Every structure is written in structure tokens, then in C-alpha cells.
A tleap script that builds the chain and sets N, CA, C and O, in Angstrom:
source leaprc.protein.ff14SB
mol = sequence {
  NMET PHE GLN VAL ILE LYS LYS ASP GLY GLU
  ILE THR ASP PHE THR LEU THR LYS ILE SER
  ASP ALA ILE MET LYS ALA PHE LEU ALA ALA
  ASP MET GLN TYR ASN ASP ASP MET ALA ASP
  LEU LEU ALA LEU ARG VAL THR ALA ASP PHE
  GLN ASP ARG VAL LYS GLU ASN GLY ILE HIE
  THR ARG ASP ILE GLN CYS SER VAL GLU LYS
  VAL LEU LYS GLN ALA GLY TYR GLY GLU ALA
  ALA GLU ALA TYR MET SER ARG ASP LEU SER
  LEU ALA CILE
}
set mol.1.N position { 4.826 -86.962 -69.401 }
set mol.1.CA position { 3.716 -86.169 -68.892 }
set mol.1.C position { 2.453 -86.552 -69.643 }
set mol.1.O position { 2.494 -86.872 -70.831 }
set mol.2.N position { 1.357 -86.516 -68.952 }
set mol.2.CA position { 0.114 -86.862 -69.614 }
set mol.2.C position { -0.795 -85.652 -69.735 }
set mol.2.O position { -0.526 -84.585 -69.183 }
set mol.3.N position { -1.872 -85.847 -70.468 }
set mol.3.CA position { -2.816 -84.781 -70.787 }
set mol.3.C position { -4.128 -84.997 -70.040 }
set mol.3.O position { -4.461 -86.118 -69.656 }
set mol.4.N position { -4.862 -83.916 -69.841 }
set mol.4.CA position { -6.190 -83.971 -69.235 }
set mol.4.C position { -7.213 -83.710 -70.339 }
set mol.4.O position { -7.116 -82.736 -71.087 }
set mol.5.N position { -8.188 -84.600 -70.417 }
set mol.5.CA position { -9.248 -84.473 -71.410 }
set mol.5.C position { -10.470 -83.900 -70.702 }
set mol.5.O position { -11.095 -84.564 -69.875 }
set mol.6.N position { -10.797 -82.665 -71.037 }
set mol.6.CA position { -11.916 -81.988 -70.384 }
set mol.6.C position { -13.245 -82.450 -70.961 }
set mol.6.O position { -13.292 -83.111 -71.998 }
set mol.7.N position { -14.323 -82.094 -70.272 }
set mol.7.CA position { -15.667 -82.531 -70.674 }
set mol.7.C position { -16.034 -82.083 -72.079 }
set mol.7.O position { -16.754 -82.786 -72.789 }
set mol.8.N position { -15.541 -80.908 -72.487 }
set mol.8.CA position { -15.853 -80.404 -73.827 }
set mol.8.C position { -14.915 -80.951 -74.901 }
set mol.8.O position { -15.010 -80.573 -76.069 }
set mol.9.N position { -13.999 -81.854 -74.494 }
set mol.9.CA position { -13.070 -82.460 -75.443 }
set mol.9.C position { -11.733 -81.748 -75.535 }
set mol.9.O position { -10.794 -82.264 -76.141 }
set mol.10.N position { -11.639 -80.569 -74.938 }
set mol.10.CA position { -10.370 -79.841 -74.942 }
set mol.10.C position { -9.310 -80.658 -74.206 }
set mol.10.O position { -9.599 -81.318 -73.207 }
set mol.11.N position { -8.090 -80.605 -74.710 }
set mol.11.CA position { -6.990 -81.333 -74.096 }
set mol.11.C position { -5.960 -80.327 -73.587 }
set mol.11.O position { -5.511 -79.448 -74.323 }
set mol.12.N position { -5.593 -80.476 -72.303 }
set mol.12.CA position { -4.612 -79.584 -71.693 }
set mol.12.C position { -3.562 -80.409 -70.961 }
set mol.12.O position { -3.759 -81.596 -70.700 }
set mol.13.N position { -2.459 -79.774 -70.640 }
set mol.13.CA position { -1.418 -80.440 -69.867 }
set mol.13.C position { -1.889 -80.655 -68.435 }
set mol.13.O position { -2.598 -79.819 -67.874 }
set mol.14.N position { -1.496 -81.768 -67.855 }
set mol.14.CA position { -1.804 -82.053 -66.459 }
set mol.14.C position { -1.007 -81.094 -65.574 }
set mol.14.O position { 0.183 -80.871 -65.797 }
set mol.15.N position { -1.685 -80.526 -64.560 }
set mol.15.CA position { -1.049 -79.627 -63.609 }
set mol.15.C position { -1.486 -80.016 -62.203 }
set mol.15.O position { -2.660 -79.892 -61.851 }
set mol.16.N position { -0.536 -80.486 -61.403 }
set mol.16.CA position { -0.836 -80.928 -60.047 }
set mol.16.C position { -1.401 -79.793 -59.197 }
set mol.16.O position { -2.241 -80.033 -58.329 }
set mol.17.N position { -0.956 -78.575 -59.433 }
set mol.17.CA position { -1.418 -77.456 -58.615 }
set mol.17.C position { -2.927 -77.216 -58.762 }
set mol.17.O position { -3.556 -76.693 -57.842 }
set mol.18.N position { -3.506 -77.587 -59.893 }
set mol.18.CA position { -4.959 -77.422 -60.044 }
set mol.18.C position { -5.696 -78.324 -59.062 }
set mol.18.O position { -6.734 -77.943 -58.520 }
set mol.19.N position { -5.161 -79.519 -58.835 }
set mol.19.CA position { -5.780 -80.422 -57.871 }
set mol.19.C position { -5.605 -79.879 -56.460 }
set mol.19.O position { -6.554 -79.869 -55.677 }
set mol.20.N position { -4.396 -79.427 -56.130 }
set mol.20.CA position { -4.146 -78.841 -54.800 }
set mol.20.C position { -5.053 -77.651 -54.549 }
set mol.20.O position { -5.622 -77.518 -53.465 }
set mol.21.N position { -5.189 -76.789 -55.542 }
set mol.21.CA position { -6.045 -75.601 -55.397 }
set mol.21.C position { -7.504 -75.987 -55.169 }
set mol.21.O position { -8.180 -75.391 -54.330 }
set mol.22.N position { -7.990 -76.975 -55.908 }
set mol.22.CA position { -9.373 -77.421 -55.741 }
set mol.22.C position { -9.583 -78.011 -54.348 }
set mol.22.O position { -10.633 -77.807 -53.739 }
set mol.23.N position { -8.588 -78.741 -53.843 }
set mol.23.CA position { -8.685 -79.312 -52.500 }
set mol.23.C position { -8.710 -78.208 -51.450 }
set mol.23.O position { -9.490 -78.280 -50.500 }
set mol.24.N position { -7.868 -77.187 -51.607 }
set mol.24.CA position { -7.872 -76.067 -50.658 }
set mol.24.C position { -9.215 -75.349 -50.666 }
set mol.24.O position { -9.723 -74.970 -49.611 }
set mol.25.N position { -9.789 -75.161 -51.845 }
set mol.25.CA position { -11.098 -74.517 -51.940 }
set mol.25.C position { -12.168 -75.353 -51.262 }
set mol.25.O position { -13.092 -74.811 -50.655 }
set mol.26.N position { -12.048 -76.672 -51.361 }
set mol.26.CA position { -13.014 -77.557 -50.697 }
set mol.26.C position { -12.915 -77.419 -49.180 }
set mol.26.O position { -13.939 -77.367 -48.499 }
set mol.27.N position { -11.696 -77.358 -48.642 }
set mol.27.CA position { -11.525 -77.155 -47.205 }
set mol.27.C position { -12.103 -75.804 -46.775 }
set mol.27.O position { -12.765 -75.714 -45.740 }
set mol.28.N position { -11.859 -74.776 -47.551 }
set mol.28.CA position { -12.409 -73.451 -47.227 }
set mol.28.C position { -13.937 -73.468 -47.264 }
set mol.28.O position { -14.587 -72.923 -46.372 }
set mol.29.N position { -14.506 -74.091 -48.291 }
set mol.29.CA position { -15.967 -74.148 -48.420 }
set mol.29.C position { -16.602 -74.927 -47.274 }
set mol.29.O position { -17.727 -74.635 -46.868 }
set mol.30.N position { -15.881 -75.920 -46.752 }
set mol.30.CA position { -16.395 -76.719 -45.632 }
set mol.30.C position { -16.025 -76.104 -44.290 }
set mol.30.O position { -16.352 -76.657 -43.240 }
set mol.31.N position { -15.341 -74.958 -44.320 }
set mol.31.CA position { -14.893 -74.255 -43.123 }
set mol.31.C position { -14.038 -75.177 -42.240 }
set mol.31.O position { -14.229 -75.264 -41.027 }
set mol.32.N position { -13.085 -75.863 -42.896 }
set mol.32.CA position { -12.192 -76.792 -42.205 }
set mol.32.C position { -10.757 -76.252 -42.247 }
set mol.32.O position { -10.358 -75.572 -43.193 }
set mol.33.N position { -10.010 -76.568 -41.214 }
set mol.33.CA position { -8.610 -76.166 -41.147 }
set mol.33.C position { -7.780 -77.022 -42.110 }
set mol.33.O position { -8.053 -78.210 -42.286 }
set mol.34.N position { -6.778 -76.416 -42.722 }
set mol.34.CA position { -5.865 -77.124 -43.615 }
set mol.34.C position { -4.592 -76.301 -43.731 }
set mol.34.O position { -4.528 -75.164 -43.262 }
set mol.35.N position { -3.581 -76.886 -44.360 }
set mol.35.CA position { -2.415 -76.104 -44.748 }
set mol.35.C position { -1.971 -76.572 -46.126 }
set mol.35.O position { -2.454 -77.585 -46.632 }
set mol.36.N position { -1.057 -75.837 -46.723 }
set mol.36.CA position { -0.627 -76.145 -48.085 }
set mol.36.C position { -0.027 -77.545 -48.192 }
set mol.36.O position { -0.246 -78.237 -49.186 }
set mol.37.N position { 0.723 -77.963 -47.179 }
set mol.37.CA position { 1.343 -79.297 -47.212 }
set mol.37.C position { 0.288 -80.395 -47.249 }
set mol.37.O position { 0.449 -81.389 -47.958 }
set mol.38.N position { -0.792 -80.222 -46.488 }
set mol.38.CA position { -1.881 -81.207 -46.503 }
set mol.38.C position { -2.485 -81.307 -47.897 }
set mol.38.O position { -2.682 -82.405 -48.419 }
set mol.39.N position { -2.777 -80.164 -48.494 }
set mol.39.CA position { -3.392 -80.142 -49.820 }
set mol.39.C position { -2.464 -80.774 -50.853 }
set mol.39.O position { -2.918 -81.514 -51.726 }
set mol.40.N position { -1.171 -80.486 -50.758 }
set mol.40.CA position { -0.217 -81.061 -51.707 }
set mol.40.C position { -0.118 -82.575 -51.546 }
set mol.40.O position { -0.072 -83.300 -52.540 }
set mol.41.N position { -0.085 -83.053 -50.313 }
set mol.41.CA position { -0.021 -84.490 -50.065 }
set mol.41.C position { -1.283 -85.190 -50.580 }
set mol.41.O position { -1.200 -86.246 -51.207 }
set mol.42.N position { -2.438 -84.600 -50.315 }
set mol.42.CA position { -3.691 -85.170 -50.803 }
set mol.42.C position { -3.729 -85.178 -52.337 }
set mol.42.O position { -4.234 -86.124 -52.942 }
set mol.43.N position { -3.199 -84.131 -52.957 }
set mol.43.CA position { -3.153 -84.078 -54.426 }
set mol.43.C position { -2.286 -85.210 -54.981 }
set mol.43.O position { -2.622 -85.808 -56.003 }
set mol.44.N position { -1.187 -85.499 -54.318 }
set mol.44.CA position { -0.338 -86.615 -54.745 }
set mol.44.C position { -1.071 -87.946 -54.595 }
set mol.44.O position { -0.947 -88.828 -55.444 }
set mol.45.N position { -1.832 -88.085 -53.515 }
set mol.45.CA position { -2.629 -89.302 -53.325 }
set mol.45.C position { -3.682 -89.435 -54.431 }
set mol.45.O position { -3.983 -90.541 -54.879 }
set mol.46.N position { -4.228 -88.321 -54.857 }
set mol.46.CA position { -5.200 -88.332 -55.952 }
set mol.46.C position { -4.552 -88.874 -57.226 }
set mol.46.O position { -5.131 -89.713 -57.916 }
set mol.47.N position { -3.348 -88.390 -57.530 }
set mol.47.CA position { -2.679 -88.857 -58.750 }
set mol.47.C position { -2.380 -90.360 -58.674 }
set mol.47.O position { -2.467 -91.063 -59.680 }
set mol.48.N position { -2.033 -90.843 -57.493 }
set mol.48.CA position { -1.794 -92.282 -57.330 }
set mol.48.C position { -3.090 -93.058 -57.541 }
set mol.48.O position { -3.082 -94.153 -58.103 }
set mol.49.N position { -4.200 -92.483 -57.088 }
set mol.49.CA position { -5.492 -93.167 -57.189 }
set mol.49.C position { -5.944 -93.322 -58.638 }
set mol.49.O position { -6.514 -94.354 -58.990 }
set mol.50.N position { -5.705 -92.323 -59.482 }
set mol.50.CA position { -6.227 -92.408 -60.842 }
set mol.50.C position { -5.241 -92.974 -61.859 }
set mol.50.O position { -5.571 -93.052 -63.043 }
set mol.51.N position { -4.054 -93.367 -61.438 }
set mol.51.CA position { -3.045 -93.854 -62.374 }
set mol.51.C position { -3.536 -94.990 -63.266 }
set mol.51.O position { -3.190 -95.038 -64.446 }
set mol.52.N position { -4.319 -95.885 -62.734 }
set mol.52.CA position { -4.787 -97.025 -63.537 }
set mol.52.C position { -5.832 -96.629 -64.581 }
set mol.52.O position { -6.206 -97.439 -65.429 }
set mol.53.N position { -6.300 -95.384 -64.517 }
set mol.53.CA position { -7.280 -94.910 -65.489 }
set mol.53.C position { -6.668 -94.026 -66.572 }
set mol.53.O position { -7.382 -93.533 -67.446 }
set mol.54.N position { -5.361 -93.823 -66.522 }
set mol.54.CA position { -4.668 -93.068 -67.570 }
set mol.54.C position { -4.546 -93.983 -68.783 }
set mol.54.O position { -3.957 -95.061 -68.701 }
set mol.55.N position { -5.096 -93.553 -69.889 }
set mol.55.CA position { -5.069 -94.326 -71.133 }
set mol.55.C position { -4.444 -93.477 -72.233 }
set mol.55.O position { -4.830 -92.328 -72.447 }
set mol.56.N position { -3.481 -94.057 -72.919 }
set mol.56.CA position { -2.824 -93.373 -74.033 }
set mol.56.C position { -2.364 -91.970 -73.627 }
set mol.56.O position { -2.554 -91.001 -74.362 }
set mol.57.N position { -1.760 -91.886 -72.447 }
set mol.57.CA position { -1.232 -90.627 -71.903 }
set mol.57.C position { -2.294 -89.563 -71.658 }
set mol.57.O position { -1.989 -88.370 -71.666 }
set mol.58.N position { -3.547 -89.986 -71.439 }
set mol.58.CA position { -4.616 -89.036 -71.163 }
set mol.58.C position { -5.507 -89.510 -70.030 }
set mol.58.O position { -5.687 -90.710 -69.825 }
set mol.59.N position { -6.057 -88.562 -69.302 }
set mol.59.CA position { -6.997 -88.840 -68.206 }
set mol.59.C position { -8.160 -87.870 -68.335 }
set mol.59.O position { -7.958 -86.682 -68.586 }
set mol.60.N position { -9.366 -88.369 -68.165 }
set mol.60.CA position { -10.557 -87.514 -68.238 }
set mol.60.C position { -10.745 -86.777 -66.906 }
set mol.60.O position { -10.433 -87.309 -65.841 }
set mol.61.N position { -11.254 -85.562 -66.983 }
set mol.61.CA position { -11.462 -84.771 -65.764 }
set mol.61.C position { -12.389 -85.488 -64.790 }
set mol.61.O position { -12.195 -85.396 -63.578 }
set mol.62.N position { -13.383 -86.193 -65.293 }
set mol.62.CA position { -14.315 -86.882 -64.386 }
set mol.62.C position { -13.586 -87.941 -63.561 }
set mol.62.O position { -13.954 -88.186 -62.412 }
set mol.63.N position { -12.557 -88.572 -64.132 }
set mol.63.CA position { -11.777 -89.554 -63.382 }
set mol.63.C position { -10.962 -88.879 -62.280 }
set mol.63.O position { -10.830 -89.415 -61.179 }
set mol.64.N position { -10.425 -87.716 -62.579 }
set mol.64.CA position { -9.686 -86.957 -61.565 }
set mol.64.C position { -10.642 -86.525 -60.457 }
set mol.64.O position { -10.320 -86.645 -59.275 }
set mol.65.N position { -11.806 -86.026 -60.835 }
set mol.65.CA position { -12.791 -85.563 -59.862 }
set mol.65.C position { -13.237 -86.687 -58.936 }
set mol.65.O position { -13.370 -86.486 -57.729 }
set mol.66.N position { -13.464 -87.854 -59.491 }
set mol.66.CA position { -13.843 -89.012 -58.667 }
set mol.66.C position { -12.736 -89.361 -57.681 }
set mol.66.O position { -13.005 -89.697 -56.528 }
set mol.67.N position { -11.495 -89.279 -58.139 }
set mol.67.CA position { -10.363 -89.573 -57.260 }
set mol.67.C position { -10.232 -88.546 -56.150 }
set mol.67.O position { -9.916 -88.905 -55.015 }
set mol.68.N position { -10.468 -87.273 -56.452 }
set mol.68.CA position { -10.406 -86.239 -55.416 }
set mol.68.C position { -11.438 -86.536 -54.332 }
set mol.68.O position { -11.122 -86.522 -53.142 }
set mol.69.N position { -12.658 -86.800 -54.746 }
set mol.69.CA position { -13.717 -87.092 -53.778 }
set mol.69.C position { -13.367 -88.330 -52.946 }
set mol.69.O position { -13.519 -88.318 -51.724 }
set mol.70.N position { -12.906 -89.384 -53.594 }
set mol.70.CA position { -12.558 -90.633 -52.911 }
set mol.70.C position { -11.431 -90.426 -51.902 }
set mol.70.O position { -11.523 -90.888 -50.765 }
set mol.71.N position { -10.373 -89.738 -52.310 }
set mol.71.CA position { -9.219 -89.522 -51.432 }
set mol.71.C position { -9.599 -88.661 -50.237 }
set mol.71.O position { -9.174 -88.946 -49.118 }
set mol.72.N position { -10.382 -87.623 -50.450 }
set mol.72.CA position { -10.817 -86.788 -49.326 }
set mol.72.C position { -11.609 -87.612 -48.319 }
set mol.72.O position { -11.407 -87.484 -47.112 }
set mol.73.N position { -12.498 -88.444 -48.806 }
set mol.73.CA position { -13.293 -89.284 -47.906 }
set mol.73.C position { -12.412 -90.290 -47.174 }
set mol.73.O position { -12.554 -90.469 -45.964 }
set mol.74.N position { -11.501 -90.949 -47.893 }
set mol.74.CA position { -10.609 -91.932 -47.277 }
set mol.74.C position { -9.734 -91.305 -46.203 }
set mol.74.O position { -9.404 -91.952 -45.209 }
set mol.75.N position { -9.361 -90.058 -46.401 }
set mol.75.CA position { -8.488 -89.366 -45.449 }
set mol.75.C position { -9.260 -88.800 -44.263 }
set mol.75.O position { -8.667 -88.202 -43.365 }
set mol.76.N position { -10.570 -88.982 -44.255 }
set mol.76.CA position { -11.376 -88.507 -43.141 }
set mol.76.C position { -11.915 -87.103 -43.309 }
set mol.76.O position { -12.349 -86.483 -42.338 }
set mol.77.N position { -11.893 -86.597 -44.521 }
set mol.77.CA position { -12.365 -85.240 -44.794 }
set mol.77.C position { -13.662 -85.284 -45.598 }
set mol.77.O position { -13.763 -84.683 -46.668 }
set mol.78.N position { -14.643 -85.998 -45.072 }
set mol.78.CA position { -15.925 -86.152 -45.750 }
set mol.78.C position { -16.627 -84.839 -46.028 }
set mol.78.O position { -17.237 -84.666 -47.083 }
set mol.79.N position { -16.541 -83.908 -45.077 }
set mol.79.CA position { -17.195 -82.606 -45.283 }
set mol.79.C position { -16.556 -81.854 -46.443 }
set mol.79.O position { -17.256 -81.213 -47.228 }
set mol.80.N position { -15.247 -81.926 -46.557 }
set mol.80.CA position { -14.555 -81.276 -47.675 }
set mol.80.C position { -14.928 -81.957 -48.994 }
set mol.80.O position { -15.090 -81.290 -50.016 }
set mol.81.N position { -15.063 -83.284 -48.969 }
set mol.81.CA position { -15.467 -84.021 -50.173 }
set mol.81.C position { -16.854 -83.592 -50.624 }
set mol.81.O position { -17.094 -83.394 -51.815 }
set mol.82.N position { -17.762 -83.449 -49.672 }
set mol.82.CA position { -19.116 -83.010 -50.012 }
set mol.82.C position { -19.105 -81.591 -50.576 }
set mol.82.O position { -19.799 -81.303 -51.551 }
set mol.83.N position { -18.325 -80.714 -49.972 }
set mol.83.CA position { -18.225 -79.337 -50.461 }
set mol.83.C position { -17.623 -79.312 -51.864 }
set mol.83.O position { -18.047 -78.536 -52.720 }
set mol.84.N position { -16.639 -80.166 -52.085 }
set mol.84.CA position { -15.982 -80.248 -53.392 }
set mol.84.C position { -16.992 -80.592 -54.490 }
set mol.84.O position { -17.000 -79.966 -55.550 }
set mol.85.N position { -17.825 -81.572 -54.236 }
set mol.85.CA position { -18.779 -82.001 -55.259 }
set mol.85.C position { -20.001 -81.074 -55.343 }
set mol.85.O position { -20.500 -80.818 -56.439 }
set mol.86.N position { -20.475 -80.581 -54.229 }
set mol.86.CA position { -21.722 -79.803 -54.249 }
set mol.86.C position { -21.535 -78.360 -54.691 }
set mol.86.O position { -22.493 -77.724 -55.131 }
set mol.87.N position { -20.353 -77.845 -54.586 }
set mol.87.CA position { -20.118 -76.433 -54.914 }
set mol.87.C position { -19.432 -76.254 -56.252 }
set mol.87.O position { -18.913 -75.176 -56.543 }
set mol.88.N position { -19.423 -77.292 -57.067 }
set mol.88.CA position { -18.805 -77.253 -58.387 }
set mol.88.C position { -17.322 -76.872 -58.338 }
set mol.88.O position { -16.785 -76.327 -59.302 }
set mol.89.N position { -16.676 -77.155 -57.230 }
set mol.89.CA position { -15.235 -76.911 -57.155 }
set mol.89.C position { -14.493 -77.866 -58.063 }
set mol.89.O position { -13.349 -77.617 -58.446 }
set mol.90.N position { -15.145 -78.954 -58.402 }
set mol.90.CA position { -14.539 -79.942 -59.279 }
set mol.90.C position { -14.349 -79.394 -60.711 }
set mol.90.O position { -13.570 -79.942 -61.491 }
set mol.91.N position { -15.053 -78.333 -61.036 }
set mol.91.CA position { -14.928 -77.763 -62.377 }
set mol.91.C position { -13.596 -77.059 -62.585 }
set mol.91.O position { -13.225 -76.766 -63.721 }
set mol.92.N position { -12.874 -76.784 -61.506 }
set mol.92.CA position { -11.607 -76.080 -61.618 }
set mol.92.C position { -10.491 -76.962 -62.176 }
set mol.92.O position { -9.458 -76.456 -62.613 }
set mol.93.N position { -10.698 -78.260 -62.161 }
set mol.93.CA position { -9.632 -79.165 -62.610 }
set mol.93.C position { -9.674 -79.327 -64.107 }
set mol.93.O position { -8.856 -80.052 -64.673 }
savepdb mol mol.pdb
quit
């Protein structure tokens, strides 16, 4: 298991549900339809996207946030990606 390095330097355990929750909030903020399975699948795609940026068993939150935005856009959910970044939903990770 790896750790998440937050902006303030705090280190916490990685939790996939935080990514899923942030994605669901982005869909809600963009007033888009979604279900839990979609959010979970997208969260898994996010983890695959940032794997090459995990160093010494740690990943910075900004790298996770960039991956969330990228995956949402690649999956065709540009409005959710914009809501994610503009509404500070990325701070939940």
C-alpha cells in the first residue's frame, strides 16, 4: 500500500473511496447522471493513470488530482472535470 502526500506535507494512507467520492461530487456539481459503479470504475482508471508517478511508495495529491481531471475528460465527462477543478472538489482527496 502506498501513502498520499498532501499539500501541507501530511502523509496519509491511500483510500480509493476518496477518489470515488470526489468523482461523484463532480457529477453532482455538473448536474450529470452517474451511478456508484461508474464512479468506482473511473476511480480505478485514475489509479492506473498515476501509477508511474508513485515514488518511494508515495503519491502527491496534485498528481492524483491531475489524473482525476484527465480521466474524466478522456471518458467524455468534460463538464464533470470542469466542476471537479473549479469547485475545489479536488481538495477532498
